[in-house]
N, C-alpha and C positions, 0 to 999 in steps of 0.2 A: 327431286328426291336425292339424286346423286350428289348434287352440290351440298345438301344438308348432311349426307353421310360423310363427305369429305371434310366438311367444316367440323363435324364432331370428332373426326379422327385426328385432326391437326393437333389439338392440345395433348391427346394421348401419345402421339408420336413424339411430340416435343418433350414430354415427360420421360418417355422411354430413352430418348437420346441423351437427356440430362443424366439419367441413372447410369447409362452405359459409360458416359464420359467420366462420371464420378467414380465408378468402379475401376476404370482404367487408370485414373490418375491418383487415387487415394493411396496414402502411404500404408504399407503393411503394418500389422500390429507388432511392435517391438517391446511390449510391456514386460514380457518374461525375461528378456535380456537385461532390461533396466532393473527389474526386481532382484535378479541374482547378482547384480554387479557388486554390492557390498561384500559378498562372499569372495570375490576375486580381487578387489582393490580397496585400499584405504590409505588416506593421506593426512598428514598433520601440517597445517600451514604456519609459517613463521615469517615475519617481516624481514626483508633483507637489508633495508635501509631505514633512515630516520623518518619519523612523521613530520608533517608540516606541508604547507601549500607551496612553498617556494615562490618563484616569480610568476608561475602560471604561463600564459601565452607569451611567445617571443615577440620582440619588436621586429617588424618586417619592412621591406621596401615599400615606399608610398604606393606603387602600382598594385600592391597586394593587400593594402590595409582593409579593404572591404571584405576580404576573405581570410582574415588573420587567423581564425581558428583552423581553417583548412591548412594553411601554410604551417601552422604550429603543431600539426597532428602526428608527426613522426619523431623518432629519436631514441625511444626507450630500447635498450639493448642489454643482453647479458651473455657472458661466456664462462664456461667452466674450464678450469685448467689447474695444473700442478705448479703453483707458484713456489712452494716450499721444497720441491724436489724429493718428496717422500714416496713417490710411486703411486699417488692417488690424486685424481682431479677433484679436490675439495676446496678450491678457491674460486672466487668470482671476480670478473671484470664487469662492472655495472655502469651503464650510462643512464643518468637520471636527468630527464628533460626539465624537471622542476628547478634544477640548479645548474644545468648544463655542465655537470661534472662527470669525470670518469674516475671511478674509484676501484681499488683492489681491496678485497676483504675476504675473510674466511666464510665459507658456506656454512649455514646452520647444519649441525650434525657432523661436521668435519672435525679435523684435529688442529686447525689453525690457532696459534697462540699469539698472533701479532695484532696490532691495532690497524683498523682500516685507514687507508690514506688515498689522497687524490693525486693523479698524475700531474706533473708540473710542466706546463707548456710555455714557460717564459723564455726558453732558449730557441723557440721557433716563432715565426710570425703568427700572432693570434689576436684578432680584433673582435669588436662587438658585432661585426658582420659575419661571424663564423660561429658554428655550434656543432658539437659532436653528435653523430648519428649512430655510431656503432663501434664496438671494440672486439677485435678478432685475435684471440690468443693463438700463437703458433711460434715455432722456433724459426724465426726469420733469418737469423745469421748462422744457423746450423752449428751452434756451440754446445748444444745439449741442454740449454736453459730456455724456458718459455718466454718469448717476447710478446709484445702487444702491438697490433696495428690498429690505430684509431682513425676512423674516417669521419668526414665532416660535410656539412653544407658550407660553402664559402671558401674552401681551400682543398687542396689535394691531401691524401692521407699522410699521417706521420707514423713512423716506426719508433716505438719505445723499446729499445734494446736493453735486455737485462744485463747490467754491468756491475751490480752490487747487491746490497741486502734488500730485505723486504720493507722498503720505505720509498718515498718519492725519489730520493737521490739514487736509488738502485736501478732506475729505468731511465736511460739516456735517450732523449728524442733525436731522431734523424729524419730528414726529409725523404719521402719515397721518391719524389722527383724534385730536381733542383735546377733553377729556382721553383718554388711552389707555384701551382696554377690554381685558378678558380674553378673547382669542380663542386658538384652537388651530389654526393655519393649516398646511396641508400642500401647498397648490397656489395659484399665482397666475399669471394670464396678462394680457397687455397687448394691447388691441385697441380700435379706434374703434367702440364699440358703438352709439353714437347717430348716427354719420355726420356729425359736425360738423367732421371734419378733425383732431381731437386724440385722443391715446391715452387710453383709460379703463382702469381696473383691475377685474378680476374676481378675487375672493378666495374660495377654497374652504376652509372650516374642517372639522375632523374631530370632535374631542370637542365637546360642547355649549358654547356661549358661557358664560363665567363659571366653567367648571370648572377648578379649580387642580390640574391633572394632575401637576405637578412640585412642588407645595407640600407639603413634608414636615410642616407644622404644621397643615394643614387638618383639620377634623373633619367636613367635609361628606360626605354620602352620595353619592359619585360613582358614575357608571354606565358600563357598556359598552353595546354596541348592543342594541336591543330585539328584534332578529330577525337571523337569519343570511341572510335572503333579501329582506327588505323593511323594513330599519331606517330610521326617520325621526326619531330622537331625537339626531341629530348636530348639529354646528355649522351656523351660517347661511352660505349662499353669498350673497355681496354683490357688487353692481356699484357702483363709485365713479366718477362722471363727472368728467372734467377741468373744473375751474371757475376756472382762472386759473394764473398762474405758480407751479408747484409746489404747487398746491392741488387737492384732490379732495373731492367731496361725494357721499355715498351716495344712490343713487336708491332711495328707499323702495319696498318691494314689487316690485322689479324681477324677482325670481325667484318664480314663482307657487306658492302652496300648499306642500305637503309636498316639492315638487321642490327647494326651497331648504334642506332639513334632512336631507339624506343625510350619510353619512360620507365626505366628498370627499377623494380622493387625487390626482386629475388633472383638468386643465382644458385645453380646446382651443378655438381660435377659427379659423374658416375660412368664407369665402363659398361656400356650397354651391349656391345657386340663381342666382347671377350678378347679383344686384341691387345689389351694392356694399356690402352690410352683412354682417358676420360672424355666422354662426350659432355657438352655443356648445354644446360637448360637455362634460358633467360626468361624470367617472368616479368612481363611488361604490363603496366597500367595503360589503359586506353588503346589497346591494340594487341595484335597476335603475340603470344608467347613464341619463342624460337627454340628449336632443337638443332644443335650443330654437331654433326658427325666429325670425328677427329681423325685426321690422317697425317698428323705432324711427325716431324723427325727432329732430333736434337738441334736446337737453335733455329728451327724453321717451323712456324705455326701454319698449319693448313686445316681450316675448318670449313665445312660445307653444310648449308642448311638442308634439313630433311623435313618433309611434311607427310602427313597421313593421307590415305585415300578416302574419298567421300562416296558412300553408297547412296542408293536412291532414297533411303529413309533416314539419312543422317543429316541433321541440321549443320549448316556451314560452321558454326561456332563449336561444334563437337568434333571437328577435325583438327588434329594436332598441327599447329603452325598456321591455322586459318581462323582462330577464334577472335572474337571482339570483346572478350571479357577482361577482367582486371587482375591479371596474375600477380599475386602478392606473397606467395610462399611456395616452396617446393621441397618435397622429401621423397626418398626412394625406399621402396619396400618390394615385396613379391606377393601381389594379391592372389595370383592363380597358381603359385607353387611350381612354376616351370623353370626356375633357376635363372630367368632373365629379369633384371630389375624393372619394376614398374614405378610410376610416378604419381604421388598424391599432390595436387595443386590447389591452393586456396584462391577463391574468387569471392565476389559479393553475392550472397544468396539470401537477401533480406526479404522475408515474406511481406507481401502487400507493398513493396517498395521497389527494389530492383532484384528480381529473381533470376540471376544468371544460373550458374551451376559450378560447384567445385568439380575438379577433374580427378578421375582415377584412370590414368592412361595405362591400360593393361596390354601387355605384349600379345600379339596374335599368333606367335609361333612361326611366322614367316621370316625369312632372312632379311637383314638389312641390305639395301642396294643404294647406289648413288641417288640422292635426292628423296629417298623414301624412308619413312619411319613407320615400322610395323606395329602401330599401337592404335587401340580404339578406347574411347571413353566408356567406362562401365560404372560410373559413379552412381547413377540412379539404380541400377540393378543391385549394386553392393550396399546402397543405403548411405553413402558418404556425400551425396550431392548437395545437401542443404544444411546450413548452420547459422549463417548471419554474415556480418561484414568481417571477413576473415583476413588474417595477416600470416605470421609465421606458422609453419606446420612441421611437426616432427612425427616420425614413425618409430615406435619403440615398444618392446614387449614387456609391459609393466608387471604382468602376472606370470611370466616365464612359461607360458603354455605352448610356445612355438609360433604364435601368430602376433604380429605387431598390432598395437592400438594406434590410432591416428588422433593426435591432439592438435588443436588449432587455437591461436590467439585471436581474440574477437573485440570488435567495437571500433568506433571512429571518433566522434566528437560528442562530448557529454554536456548537456545543458537542459534548459527548460522549454525552449521554443522549437518545435519540430520543423525542420527545414527540408524534409523529404519531398513535399510537394514542389518546392522551388527547384530541388535537384532534379526531379523528374522532368520538369519543364526544360531545364538546361540540357538534359540528355537528349531531348527531342528537338533541340534547336538546330539551326543550320551550322554545319561545321565551319563555315567561313567566319563565324562570329566567335567561336569558342576560344580562340587564342587570346582574345582581349579580356583581361581580368576585370576591367571596369564595367563590362557588360554582364558579369556574373551576379548571382543573387548574393545576399548578405550571409556570411558565415563568420560571425563575430562572437565575442564572449556572451554566453547565455543561450546560444543556439545549439540544437541537438540534431545529430545525424547518427542513428544507430549507436547511441551512447550507453545503452543498457543491455547489450548482448552479453550473454555469459560464455566463457570459454568452453570449448567443446572437446569431448573425448569419445571418439567412435570406437566401440568394442564389438568384436564379432560374436554373434549369437549362434546357437545350435543349428539354426536354419541357414547359416552361411551369410546372412546379411548383418550389417553393422548398425548399431544403435548408439545414440548419444547418451552416455551414462554419467557425464561429468557432475551433474548436480546430485546424483545419487551417491557419489563416492567422495565428495568434498573438493572437487576441482572446478566447480561451476561458478567461479568468481565473475562478477559482472563489472569489475573495473575495466577501463579502456586499456587493452593489452596489446603489446606489439611483438615481443620476442620470447622464445622458449629455448631452454637448454636442458639436456637430459644426461644424467650420469649417476653412478653409485658413489655418493660422497662418503659414506661410512663403512663401506666394504662388507655389507651384510648380504650382498647378492640381489638386493632390491633396487630398482631404478627409481631415482628421485628426479624432481624437475624444478628448475628455476623459471620464474615468470616475471618478465619486465613490464611494468605498467607505465602508462604515459603521464598521467597527472595524479598519481596516487602512489602509496608505498608499494614497492615490488615485493613479491611473495616467493618463499621457497616451500615446496611441498615435499616433505619427507615421506617416503613410502613406508607405511606402518602395517602393511598387510600381515595377518596372522599366519598365513600359509608360508611354509618354508620353500623358497624357490629352488628349483632344480635348473641350474644355469651354468654355462661355461662363459667366463669373462676373460678376454684376452687384451693385454696391453702389449702391442707390437711395436718394436723399435728397430732402427737401423743405425749403423755407426754414423756419428755426426761428422760432417765435413768430408772433403775429398782426400785428406791426408791418409785416411784409412784404406785408400785404394792401393797403396804401396804394399808389395808382398811382405808379409811378416809384421805389418804395422800393428801396434797395440791400440785397441779401442779405448780411448780415454773418456768418451762420452757418447750418448746416443740420443736420437730424436724419434718422434712418431714416424712409423713406416707408412707415410702418406700414400694412399692408393692400393695398399696391400689387399688382396682378395682372398677370402677364406671360405672353405667348404668343410662342414662338419657332418660326418655320417653318423646318424643316430641308431642305425640298425632296425629298431622297432617302429620307426616313423620316417617322414620325409627328411631328406638332407636339409641342412640349414646353410644359407649363403649370406655373406655380407662383405662390404668393402669399406675401407677406412677413409671416409671423407666426412669430416666432422664439422665443417664450416658452412654447410649448405643451408639455404633458407633466406629469411629476412631478419637479420640482426641477431639471431640466436646461434651460439656456438656450443655444441655438446662436448662432453668429455672425449678425448682422443683414444677411445677404447671401443672394442667390439663386444657385444653381449648377445649370447645365443640362449634363448629359452628352450629348454629341452622337454618340458612337460613331464609326463610319466613314461615317455618312450625310450629313455636312455639312462643307463647307469654304467659305472665302471669306465675304464679308459675308452676314449672314442677316437677313431681315425680322423685326423685333421690335416687338410692340405692347404698350404699357403703359397700364393703367387705374389711376387713383388719385383720391383726394379731397384737395384742397390744404388748407392751414391756414385758408383763408377759408370752407371748407365747399363748394367748387365741385368737381364731378366733371369729370374730363378723360380723354380718350383721345388718345394720340399714338403715332407710329411712328418707327422709325429702323432703319437697316441697320448691323449690328454684326458685326465679325469675331470669330471665337473668341478667347478670352483674357479678361483682366480689364478691366472698364469701370466707372468711377465716374460716375454719371449724376445730375444735378440735375433734378428734375421741377418746373418752374417754376409759379408761380401763373397765368401767362399760358397755360398748357397746352402748353408746349414742352419738349423734352428737350435738355439741355445737357451735354456731356461735359467733364470736367476734374477 
């Protein structure tokens, strides 16, 4: 009888266990947030470039022919900048993989009155074994005009210095390193790493240095990653310090040990501990992302890896610095409102395929200490953990309510034959075989891997959780997308967004929300060049105040905080401005505090009272703030 009772109970217990598991793992209802989203957001899409298929997939080295689609899957990039010098970032630098061109063009909705043009690379070595992967606008030679850094697979980056008008002849190419080297770069960020008041370059490479990935004539034995979870046979991550007008010198050994040899797809810079120096976040494919604490001094780079602590209920990959996911984008925001920057990181979260997790690294309130990063992943609790095959990510307050939305570029390879089963088999194979591309599955024209994911926009609801509202507000494009850039191109106080697509026309989304935003927008600049360090010198030109940190006191609500690092992420460069959504909590002049390092290497703190709206502020070498 006892056996019969037990036998009858087993199905009931199994059903109860299933119901409990379902209750614990099911996603909360976010339908109300999605339903209300059109009242908060509205966008109008306009193509940024010409229609047409272009050449499609790239030619690749013979060793990679079997996985040609995989190798051809990156390169779409977009940056917003002020090419015309009119005080507004309403111009675009766009990398189009369909034609492997880098073009400068007016942004839809901006004031540009010039014809789009392609950068001319005839003055530097450029062959069929090279292709552009990204374009980073910044004032590289500190003359007050925005230059362009173009990075590639097959060679080291090229600086296109602004020397003339708005045409191809007006940008003069100069080697970043001479003679050029064979790098395969997928991410670059611009930050004052050593605290001397000048911007430095951090360059993240993917395939190993010297690998001719796109060289159809090479007979070299080329490799893929040597692990799905801990690969360290990728390209070198490098720090190049500003060493003069338009010159940069590599800081040898700046990235410690194997940390500098991951398969890097994203880079981020942000001062996390308030000492005025930016920490570096390295987003790696096939292995742990890395957070490097910065203790550099002018001319000497000192970076130390920091990792999180693992609790008894914390999975290993949910510990900062120990994950095995596919870090593909990073953005900084403040999820918990404690004035310490948090990090939103893109990974692969494809349902029924590879369900990793996006990260929301949220500060714990503990102090930083040598080797320790006080962050825990809260993405599941916040609702930002799942979305698809994600790339670039940006945090921006599109409705000016004081809380950032999180937008992500999505999709991998579009075709008709689903290759996820083969990819799952590969992911479970022995790591000793992974590095041999000939043993991989086929990823050729016509094959599909997450080719129809739609771009994601996470918006915070009344319950404190985020929900994906992209499709409800006109941002849910299902083109294969790589990079994002955010800025206010028409000066109406609403944030717009450029979206770079891999094998389709790229799109510009003009913010057409009917609500009038209550926002403080700041364009912060410092005197250009070191000549302004001389007492009594006249400021002839200015450049973005890279790394400036701003606090806005709203009075009726939480303070707002932001830092000027506009090149973070994967291939997307936002406008070099800071935008503070004020919601309904603030009106009239607001107390604003700015911290910065001037071009002479001196740190300053100054305050001003600023009314909501747009302000152009010069941060002087004397430590004052001048508006004009």
